[in-house]
C-alpha positions as CSV (number, residue, x, y, z in Angstrom):
1,M,23.5,-7.7,-16.2
2,Q,23.2,-5.5,-12.8
3,R,23.8,-8.7,-10.7
4,R,26.8,-9.4,-13.0
5,T,28.4,-6.3,-12.6
6,V,28.3,-6.6,-8.2
7,L,29.7,-10.1,-7.8
8,Q,32.4,-8.9,-10.7
9,A,33.3,-6.3,-8.8
10,A,33.2,-8.0,-5.6
11,A,35.3,-11.1,-6.8
12,L,38.6,-8.2,-8.2
13,A,38.4,-7.1,-4.4
14,G,39.2,-10.9,-4.0
15,V,35.8,-11.3,-2.0
16,S,33.8,-14.5,-2.8
17,P,30.4,-13.8,-3.3
18,L,28.8,-15.3,-0.6
19,A,31.1,-12.7,1.7
20,F,30.1,-9.6,-0.3
21,A,26.5,-10.9,0.8
22,Q,27.3,-12.0,3.9
23,A,29.4,-8.5,4.2
24,Y,25.8,-6.5,3.7
25,P,24.5,-4.4,5.0
26,N,27.4,-2.4,5.6
27,K,25.4,1.2,6.1
28,P,22.7,2.6,6.8
29,V,19.8,1.5,4.4
30,R,17.0,3.8,2.9
31,L,13.5,2.5,2.3
32,I,11.3,5.0,0.4
33,V,7.7,5.2,1.7
34,P,6.0,5.9,-1.6
35,F,2.9,8.9,0.5
36,A,3.2,11.3,3.2
37,P,3.4,10.1,6.8
38,G,0.1,9.3,8.4
39,G,-0.4,6.6,6.1
40,T,-0.8,3.0,6.9
41,T,2.3,2.1,4.0
42,D,3.7,5.2,6.9
43,I,2.7,3.1,9.6
44,I,3.4,-0.5,8.5
45,A,6.9,0.5,7.4
46,R,8.5,2.3,10.4
47,I,6.7,-0.7,12.3
48,V,9.0,-3.6,10.4
49,S,11.8,-1.2,10.1
50,E,12.8,-0.2,13.9
51,R,12.6,-4.0,14.3
52,M,14.8,-4.6,11.5
53,N,17.2,-2.1,13.4
54,A,19.0,-4.5,15.4
55,I,18.5,-7.9,13.0
56,L,20.4,-6.1,10.6
57,G,23.0,-4.7,12.1
58,Q,22.2,-1.1,10.9
59,T,20.0,1.4,10.6
60,M,17.4,1.2,8.7
61,V,16.2,5.3,7.5
62,V,12.5,5.4,6.1
63,E,12.0,8.0,4.0
64,N,8.7,9.8,3.1
65,K,8.2,10.6,-0.4
66,A,5.2,11.9,-1.5
67,G,3.3,12.7,-4.9
68,G,1.8,11.4,-7.6
69,G,-0.1,8.9,-5.8
70,G,2.9,6.9,-5.0
71,T,4.9,6.9,-8.7
72,V,7.1,9.4,-7.5
73,G,8.4,7.5,-4.9
74,A,7.9,4.3,-6.5
75,T,10.0,5.6,-9.3
76,E,12.8,7.2,-7.4
77,I,13.2,3.0,-6.0
78,A,13.2,2.0,-9.3
79,R,16.0,4.3,-10.4
80,A,18.3,3.7,-7.8
81,A,21.2,1.4,-7.9
82,A,20.4,-2.7,-7.3
83,D,23.1,-2.6,-4.5
84,G,20.7,-3.5,-1.2
85,Y,21.4,0.1,0.2
86,T,17.6,2.0,-1.3
87,L,14.5,-0.5,-1.2
88,G,11.0,0.4,-1.2
89,V,7.4,-0.4,0.1
90,A,5.3,-1.6,-2.4
91,T,1.5,-1.3,-2.0
92,V,-1.1,-2.3,-5.3
93,S,-1.3,1.6,-5.5
94,T,2.6,1.8,-6.8
95,T,2.6,-1.3,-8.3
96,A,-0.8,-1.7,-9.8
97,A,-3.6,0.8,-10.0
98,N,-1.6,3.6,-10.7
99,P,0.6,1.9,-13.7
100,A,-2.9,0.4,-14.8
101,I,-4.5,3.9,-15.3
102,N,-1.6,6.1,-15.5
103,K,0.7,5.5,-18.8
104,K,3.1,8.5,-18.7
105,I,4.8,7.1,-15.4
106,A,8.4,5.8,-15.9
107,Y,8.8,2.3,-14.4
108,N,6.5,-1.4,-15.6
109,P,5.9,-2.5,-12.1
110,L,6.3,-6.0,-13.4
111,T,9.8,-5.6,-15.2
112,D,11.6,-2.3,-13.1
113,F,11.7,-4.0,-9.4
114,T,12.6,-6.7,-7.5
115,P,10.2,-7.4,-5.4
116,V,10.8,-9.6,-1.5
117,I,8.1,-9.4,0.7
118,N,4.3,-9.5,1.0
119,I,4.7,-8.0,4.4
120,A,1.0,-7.7,5.1
121,A,-2.5,-7.5,4.1
122,T,-4.6,-4.7,4.8
123,P,-9.1,-4.4,4.9
124,N,-9.6,-1.2,3.4
125,V,-12.8,0.4,4.1
126,I,-15.5,3.8,3.2
127,A,-15.6,6.4,6.0
128,V,-17.4,9.6,6.5
129,H,-17.6,12.5,8.8
130,P,-20.1,11.6,11.5
131,S,-22.1,15.0,10.5
132,F,-22.6,12.9,7.5
133,P,-26.4,12.1,7.2
134,A,-25.8,9.0,6.7
135,K,-24.8,6.4,10.0
136,D,-25.2,2.8,7.9
137,Y,-24.4,1.1,4.4
138,K,-28.5,1.4,3.3
139,S,-28.5,5.3,4.1
140,F,-25.0,5.9,3.2
141,V,-25.7,4.5,-0.7
142,A,-29.8,5.9,0.1
143,E,-27.8,9.3,0.7
144,L,-25.7,8.9,-2.4
145,K,-28.3,7.7,-4.8
146,K,-30.5,11.2,-3.3
147,N,-28.0,13.8,-3.6
148,P,-26.0,12.4,-7.4
149,G,-22.5,14.7,-6.9
150,K,-23.4,16.3,-3.6
151,H,-20.8,15.2,-1.9
152,S,-17.2,14.5,-2.7
153,Y,-14.4,11.9,-1.0
154,A,-10.7,11.7,0.0
155,S,-8.1,9.9,-1.5
156,S,-4.4,8.9,-1.3
157,G,-4.3,10.7,-4.5
158,T,-5.1,9.2,-7.9
159,G,-4.6,6.3,-9.5
160,G,-4.1,5.1,-5.6
161,I,-6.2,1.9,-4.7
162,G,-8.5,4.1,-2.5
163,H,-9.6,6.3,-5.8
164,L,-10.1,2.7,-8.3
165,Q,-11.9,1.1,-5.7
166,M,-14.7,3.6,-4.8
167,E,-14.8,4.7,-8.6
168,L,-14.9,1.0,-8.7
169,Y,-18.3,1.4,-6.0
170,K,-19.8,4.2,-8.4
171,T,-20.4,2.5,-10.9
172,L,-21.4,-0.7,-9.8
173,A,-23.5,1.0,-7.3
174,G,-24.9,4.1,-9.5
175,V,-24.2,6.8,-7.5
176,F,-21.7,9.8,-8.2
177,V,-19.2,11.0,-5.6
178,L,-16.9,14.3,-5.9
179,H,-12.9,12.3,-6.7
180,I,-10.9,15.0,-4.1
181,P,-6.7,13.1,-4.3
182,Y,-4.4,14.2,-2.0
183,R,-0.9,13.2,-1.4
184,G,-1.2,10.6,0.7
185,A,-3.3,8.8,3.6
186,G,-2.6,11.2,6.1
187,P,-3.2,14.3,4.1
188,A,-6.5,12.8,3.2
189,L,-7.2,11.6,6.6
190,N,-6.4,14.8,8.4
191,D,-8.6,16.7,5.6
192,T,-12.3,13.8,6.3
193,V,-11.3,14.2,10.5
194,A,-11.4,18.0,10.2
195,G,-14.8,17.7,8.4
196,Q,-13.0,19.6,5.1
197,V,-14.0,16.7,2.4
198,P,-17.5,14.3,4.2
199,V,-15.9,10.8,2.7
200,I,-13.0,9.5,3.0
201,F,-12.1,5.8,1.1
202,D,-8.6,4.8,2.7
203,N,-7.0,1.5,4.3
204,L,-7.9,0.4,7.8
205,P,-4.9,0.5,9.8
206,S,-4.8,4.3,9.0
207,A,-8.6,5.0,9.6
208,L,-9.3,3.0,12.5
209,P,-7.7,5.4,15.1
210,F,-10.3,7.6,14.0
211,I,-13.2,5.0,13.5
212,K,-12.1,4.5,18.1
213,D,-12.3,7.2,18.8
214,G,-15.7,8.5,17.0
215,R,-14.4,10.4,14.7
216,L,-14.8,8.6,11.6
217,V,-17.8,6.5,10.6
218,P,-17.1,3.3,9.1
219,I,-19.5,2.5,6.4
220,V,-18.5,-0.7,4.2
221,V,-15.3,-2.7,4.1
222,A,-13.1,-4.5,1.5
223,S,-12.4,-7.8,3.0
224,S,-12.7,-10.6,3.4
225,Q,-14.8,-11.4,5.9
226,R,-15.6,-9.4,8.5
227,V,-12.8,-6.9,10.7
228,A,-13.2,-8.0,14.9
229,A,-12.3,-4.2,15.9
230,L,-15.3,-3.4,13.8
231,P,-17.9,-6.2,13.8
232,N,-21.3,-4.8,13.3
233,V,-19.7,-3.3,9.6
234,P,-20.1,-5.6,6.4
235,T,-17.5,-6.2,3.4
236,F,-19.0,-5.3,0.1
237,K,-19.0,-8.7,-1.1
238,E,-22.3,-8.8,1.5
239,V,-23.8,-5.7,0.0
240,G,-23.7,-7.7,-3.4
241,L,-20.9,-6.1,-4.5
242,E,-18.0,-8.0,-4.5
243,P,-15.3,-7.2,-7.4
244,V,-14.7,-3.9,-3.9
245,N,-13.5,-6.4,-2.0
246,R,-10.4,-6.7,-2.5
247,M,-7.6,-6.0,0.4
248,A,-4.2,-4.2,-0.2
249,Y,-0.7,-4.7,0.2
250,Y,2.4,-3.7,1.8
251,G,5.5,-6.1,0.9
252,I,9.7,-4.8,0.5
253,H,10.6,-4.4,-3.2
254,A,13.6,-2.7,-4.5
255,P,15.2,-1.4,-7.6
256,K,15.1,-4.5,-10.5
257,A,18.3,-7.1,-10.5
258,L,19.3,-7.2,-7.0
259,P,21.7,-9.9,-6.2
260,R,19.4,-13.1,-5.6
261,D,21.9,-13.5,-1.9
262,I,20.3,-10.1,-1.0
263,V,17.0,-10.3,-1.8
264,D,17.7,-13.2,0.4
265,K,18.6,-12.0,3.6
266,I,16.5,-9.4,3.4
267,N,13.7,-11.1,3.1
268,A,15.3,-13.5,6.0
269,A,15.6,-10.4,7.9
270,V,11.5,-9.3,7.9
271,R,10.4,-12.7,8.4
272,K,12.8,-12.3,11.7
273,A,10.6,-9.1,12.5
274,L,7.1,-10.7,12.1
275,E,8.2,-13.0,13.8
276,N,8.8,-11.1,17.0
277,P,5.5,-11.2,19.0
278,D,5.3,-6.6,19.7
279,V,5.9,-6.0,16.0
280,K,3.3,-9.0,14.9
281,K,0.3,-7.9,17.3
282,R,1.2,-4.3,16.6
283,I,0.5,-5.2,13.2
284,E,-2.2,-7.1,13.7
285,D,-4.2,-4.6,15.7
286,T,-4.1,-2.2,12.5
287,G,-6.5,-4.4,11.4
288,S,-3.7,-6.0,9.5
289,L,-3.0,-9.6,8.6
290,I,0.3,-11.1,8.2
291,V,1.0,-12.3,5.1
292,A,5.1,-13.0,4.8
293,N,6.2,-14.9,1.9
294,T,8.7,-15.6,-1.0
295,P,10.1,-13.2,-4.2
296,E,8.0,-15.2,-5.5
297,Q,4.9,-15.7,-4.6
298,F,4.7,-11.8,-3.9
299,A,6.0,-11.2,-7.8
300,A,2.9,-13.3,-8.3
301,Q,0.9,-11.4,-5.9
302,I,1.7,-7.8,-8.3
303,A,1.4,-9.6,-11.2
304,A,-2.4,-10.6,-10.2
305,E,-3.4,-7.5,-9.2
306,F,-2.1,-5.4,-12.0
307,E,-4.4,-7.1,-14.1
308,V,-7.4,-6.2,-12.3
309,Y,-6.7,-3.6,-12.6
310,K,-6.5,-2.5,-15.7
311,K,-9.5,-4.4,-16.3
312,V,-10.7,-2.1,-14.0
313,V,-9.6,1.0,-15.7
314,A,-10.5,-0.6,-19.1
315,Q,-13.9,-1.5,-18.2
316,Q,-15.0,1.4,-16.4
317,K,-12.8,4.0,-18.5
318,L,-11.3,5.6,-16.4
319,S,-8.3,8.2,-17.4
320,L,-6.2,10.7,-15.4
321,D,-8.1,13.3,-18.0
């Protein structure tokens, strides 16, 4: 219906649908990041949007809309006009983990958005403040088992991927750590680096600079293989917890019913941006892997991840209460 309305408007104005798509964009484009500045979602969005300004011939304005584990920003994306001038960053937290645990969110992750492209896949990491009594996985799990409830961990928000992955880890490893949710990875990292919270489960790109500076100590990563930047840090699979070994994704989606011509134009622009050596290097330097897939492939990834976390929530009896 929305596509028909947009194209009918173009026809009434004497403009063909093809010309309408070719004219896009003729004004600045909003890119909503559903988390606070400083986290991985924000980092990747800004790297790509900087290059897309030149490719699209219009400014792409990044807006941070934090809150609700990403659902505040995601809701704004879903409710926007399907004209290509409001886009958003789709994450596992906003399209799978949070919808799986929060039955009251105002959108359906599978029907209220138009998937456009998955930009990159990213490992997640459990890291600790240097003052934490453990510096490797074996001593880390021993410390948690020795002192159940003594320690707490920070995440980007309730219902986010860091929250659900850590809760899954806790159940499988037989440990208890208190959850401290934040309004994004940036604030969570700041408090962990400051020593106010001893443990964090975060996306690697936002945590890696602090790890390299010695302000955080990596314990275990969720990745298909060991990360080149952290060669001595095991994966969850290596420590016998393969179900926790899931990578995050960072893509672009739009409100539902975005005309396919505009979807294809945005997809092509992102692909072109990712072909730039500087953009590619900056993303890969964060520990992420370039994906750059089709809208259909990204839609399938979102659906598959949503199913995984619905099962996690059901099996572990997780709730927001």
